N, C-alpha and C positions, 0 to 999 in steps of 0.2 A: 504494499499500500503505499502510496506516494504521499510526502506531506503537502498539505493544502498551502495555498499563497495566505499573507495577512488579511488581503481582501476576501476571499474565500471563506476564511474564519469570521470574520466580522459580519457576513451575510448567513452563515448557515444556521439551518435549525436547531433547537434543542436536541433532537436524535441525532442528526448529523454529527454534533458537537461531541456527543457522547459515544458515538461509532469510533470517531479519531482517537479519543481519550483512550478508550479500551483496545483499539486493534492497531494503532500505529506503532511501528518498532521504536525502539530508544533512541533518543537523536545521538547521531552520527552514523548509526549503523548503515545506512546507504552510501557511505563513505567507502564501504567495503564490499561495496557491487560496483566497481568499476571507477569510483572516483579516487583511487589512491593518491595519497601524498596531500588530500584536501581534508582529512578528518578533522582538525581543529576548527577550520573554517565550516565545514558541513555541520559539525555538533551545534557550533556556535548558533548557526541560523534556525537548525531544526529545535534548538531549545527555546529560543525564543517562540517561535511558534507553537510549541508544546505548551508554555506559559500564557501565550494568549487564548488557547484552547481552552486550559483549565480556567483562566479568567471568565471566559466567555459561558462554559458552562455552569459555573457557580452563579453568574448572573441570571441565567436560564433556569435556574432552581435546582442544579448541581444533578448528579447520578441517581435519579429516585428508583423507586421499584418498577414503576411504571415503565420508564425508559430503558431500563436495565434488560426487563422482561422482553422488550419492544426489539431489542438489538441482538440479545442472545449472546452466544458464546463462540460462535463461528463466524468467521468473516466472509 
């Protein structure tokens, strides 16, 4: 799963934010998939996006039981 852009995060629904929060790989992992030598840069960018996802998810009410059930555990 590819990290979203800042604009995509700001426009995302509560359910989409929860999906990203649950299923996105740890920041920097995509650097191991062909972007070698850029780990620190990729990790910093993805960490910023991950923080924004968490902030937006909290703003929309967090990971509620209903949202968790809606997205399940398989991506």
